[in-house]
KOLFI-115589 format. One line per field, with one value per residue (C-alpha): residue number from 1; residue in three letters; x, y, z. Coordinates in steps of 0.5 Angstrom, whole numbers, plus 500, padded with zeros to 3 digits. Layout:
BEGIN
num <- [NUM;...]
residuo <- [ALA;...]
px <- [X;...]
py <- [Y;...]
pz <- [Z;...]
END
This chain:
BEGIN
num <- [1;2;3;4;5;6;7;8;9;10;11;12;13;14;15;16;17;18;19;20;21;22;23;24;25;26;27;28;29;30;31;32;33;34;35;36;37;38;39;40;41;42;43;44;45;46;47;48;49;50;51;52;53;54;55;56;57;58;59;60;61;62;63;64;65;66;67;68;69;70;71;72;73;74;75;76;77;78;79;80;81;82;83;84;85;86;87;88;89;90;91;92;93;94;95;96;97;98;99;100;101;102;103;104;105;106;107;108;109;110;111;112;113;114;115;116;117;118;119;120;121;122;123;124;125;126;127;128;129;130;131;132;133;134;135;136;137;138;139;140;141;142;143;144;145;146;147;148;149;150;151;152;153;154;155;156;157;158;159;160;161;162;163;164;165;166;167;168;169;170;171;172;173;174;175;176;177;178;179;180;181;182;183;184;185;186;187;188;189;190;191;192;193;194;195;196;197;198;199;200;201;202;203;204;205;206;207;208;209;210;211;212;213;214;215;216;217;218;219;220;221;222;223;224;225;226;227;228;229;230;231;232;233;234;235;236;237;238;239;240;241;242;243;244;245;246;247;248;249;250;251;252;253;254;255;256;257;258;259]
residuo <- [MET;GLY;THR;THR;GLN;VAL;ARG;ARG;PRO;PRO;ALA;PRO;SER;ASP;ALA;GLU;ARG;ALA;ARG;SER;VAL;VAL;ALA;ARG;THR;ASN;ILE;THR;ALA;PRO;VAL;PRO;ALA;LEU;GLY;GLY;THR;ALA;SER;LEU;VAL;GLY;THR;GLY;CYS;PRO;PRO;SER;THR;PRO;VAL;ALA;HIS;HIS;VAL;TRP;ALA;ASP;GLY;SER;ALA;ALA;LEU;LEU;LEU;ALA;ASP;ASP;ASP;PRO;LEU;LEU;PRO;TRP;ALA;ALA;SER;GLY;VAL;PRO;VAL;MET;LEU;GLU;MET;ARG;ASP;HIS;ALA;PRO;VAL;ASP;LEU;ARG;GLU;PRO;VAL;ARG;ALA;LEU;LEU;TRP;VAL;THR;GLY;LEU;LEU;THR;VAL;PRO;ALA;PRO;ASP;ALA;ALA;ARG;ARG;ILE;ALA;ALA;THR;VAL;ALA;GLU;HIS;ARG;PRO;ASP;PRO;ALA;LEU;LEU;ASP;LEU;GLY;HIS;GLY;THR;THR;LEU;VAL;ARG;LEU;ALA;PRO;GLY;SER;VAL;VAL;LEU;SER;ASP;ALA;GLU;GLY;THR;ALA;ALA;LEU;ALA;PRO;VAL;THR;LEU;ALA;ALA;ALA;ARG;PRO;ASP;PRO;PHE;CYS;HIS;TYR;GLU;GLN;LYS;TRP;LEU;ALA;HIS;LEU;GLU;GLN;ALA;HIS;PRO;GLU;VAL;PHE;ARG;ALA;LEU;GLY;ARG;HIS;LEU;PRO;GLN;ALA;LEU;ARG;SER;ALA;THR;VAL;ARG;PRO;LEU;GLY;VAL;ASP;ARG;CYS;GLY;LEU;ARG;LEU;ARG;ILE;GLU;THR;GLY;HIS;ARG;ASP;HIS;ASP;VAL;ARG;LEU;CYS;TRP;GLU;GLN;THR;ILE;THR;THR;VAL;GLU;GLU;LEU;ARG;ALA;GLN;LEU;GLN;LEU;LEU;VAL;GLY;CYS;PRO;TYR;ARG;ALA;GLY]
px <- [530;524;524;525;520;521;515;515;512;504;504;498;496;499;493;493;500;499;493;497;503;497;495;501;504;497;498;506;509;515;522;526;533;530;526;519;514;512;514;512;516;513;516;519;518;521;520;516;516;508;507;502;498;493;491;485;483;484;490;487;491;490;497;499;504;507;505;512;513;516;511;505;505;505;499;495;494;494;500;502;506;508;507;512;510;516;514;519;521;519;526;532;535;541;536;530;525;522;517;515;509;508;502;502;496;494;495;491;489;481;478;478;471;473;480;477;471;477;481;475;474;482;481;476;481;487;487;493;495;498;491;490;495;491;490;495;502;500;495;492;492;489;492;487;490;491;496;499;506;508;515;517;521;515;516;514;506;502;495;489;486;480;484;487;480;477;483;483;490;493;489;496;499;496;500;506;511;510;509;515;520;518;519;526;528;524;525;531;531;525;529;535;531;528;535;534;529;534;539;546;550;546;545;550;548;544;536;532;524;522;514;508;502;496;501;507;513;518;525;531;538;544;551;557;557;549;542;537;529;526;519;517;510;505;501;495;493;491;487;487;492;491;492;498;501;500;503;509;510;510;515;519;519;515;512;506;500;497;499]
py <- [116;118;116;122;122;125;129;127;133;132;128;125;118;112;111;118;118;111;114;120;115;112;118;121;115;114;121;122;120;114;117;113;114;111;105;108;109;101;094;087;082;075;069;064;068;074;081;086;093;095;099;103;102;105;103;104;106;099;098;093;095;094;094;093;088;088;081;078;080;074;075;074;066;066;071;067;062;067;068;072;078;084;091;096;104;109;116;121;127;133;136;132;130;125;120;121;116;119;113;106;103;095;092;084;080;075;077;075;076;078;075;080;083;085;087;092;095;095;099;104;105;107;112;116;117;117;118;114;113;106;104;104;099;094;088;090;089;089;085;088;084;085;085;083;086;082;087;094;096;103;106;113;118;118;110;103;101;095;097;093;094;096;101;104;105;109;114;120;123;129;136;138;131;133;139;139;137;143;148;146;145;152;155;152;155;162;163;160;165;161;155;159;163;156;154;158;153;147;145;149;144;143;151;151;145;145;146;142;141;134;135;139;136;139;138;142;142;137;138;134;137;135;135;132;126;124;127;129;129;134;136;143;144;149;153;149;144;147;145;151;154;161;157;154;161;164;158;158;166;165;159;163;170;174;180;180;175;175;177]
pz <- [242;237;230;225;220;213;210;202;198;196;189;185;187;184;180;178;176;172;168;166;163;159;157;155;151;147;144;144;138;138;139;134;138;144;141;141;147;148;147;148;152;153;157;152;146;142;144;140;138;136;130;134;140;144;152;155;162;165;162;156;149;142;138;131;129;123;119;120;127;131;136;132;131;139;140;135;141;146;150;157;155;159;155;157;157;157;159;156;159;156;154;152;158;160;163;159;161;167;169;167;167;166;164;164;161;155;148;143;136;135;128;122;123;131;129;124;129;135;130;128;136;137;131;134;140;137;129;126;119;121;122;115;114;118;114;109;112;120;124;130;137;144;151;156;163;169;173;173;176;176;177;177;182;187;188;185;186;184;181;179;173;176;180;174;170;176;176;172;169;171;168;165;162;155;154;159;154;150;155;159;153;151;158;158;151;152;159;162;167;170;172;175;179;182;184;190;193;192;198;198;195;189;187;182;178;172;173;168;167;168;169;172;175;180;186;184;179;178;176;174;177;173;176;174;178;178;177;182;181;186;187;188;191;189;195;193;188;182;176;171;167;170;177;174;172;179;182;178;179;186;186;182;186;181;184;179;180;174;166]
END
């Protein structure tokens, strides 16, 4: 007998999804109830939650730690650590973390002059009031990456830092959060209409927005027993807001292509 192959919907590449996680965690404010969007764990040393962080394209990172952070003495002589970044869904879900990105590498403390230069570079990309506390209650540490691992609904992938650096984030990753949150709040009928694309057994479940990218729309289907993540594909890959609007209208079933 032949083997039945299951075709998966097209999705951004592993590296592109990882770069999108980096881009979102660089601009998303920490969620206090969830413990923020990033944490550090080292072998034999205590875990740490940075006051602020910025991750570059290759996975290298600058992190602000409080001066009394228990991890700081370990970093002074260089310590292998893992930086975990949590990518949160754009709306309040029962299971809010939709992707995890782990960067493993060596954590060190740069000299004060170098730390100030790094902080100035970070401020150009991500102005953060916490950077003003450098040298006044906080210390900057630097993570040099060795390996990167992504885990999300599409699967798990190991990436080299050079591969991550060569990828580009999804064109919609910077504003999908506000757009999807607004869509669910102001236009709940859209998600009821999208339910017609689901298997019959799931059509009475609650349909929630999970994400959007150039390949399609991601939905979280909440039932009484468990949650299901579903990807609905666009008819073609998209890169602009106008294309996004048109493809969503086709998916919902709206007879109007524009407006």
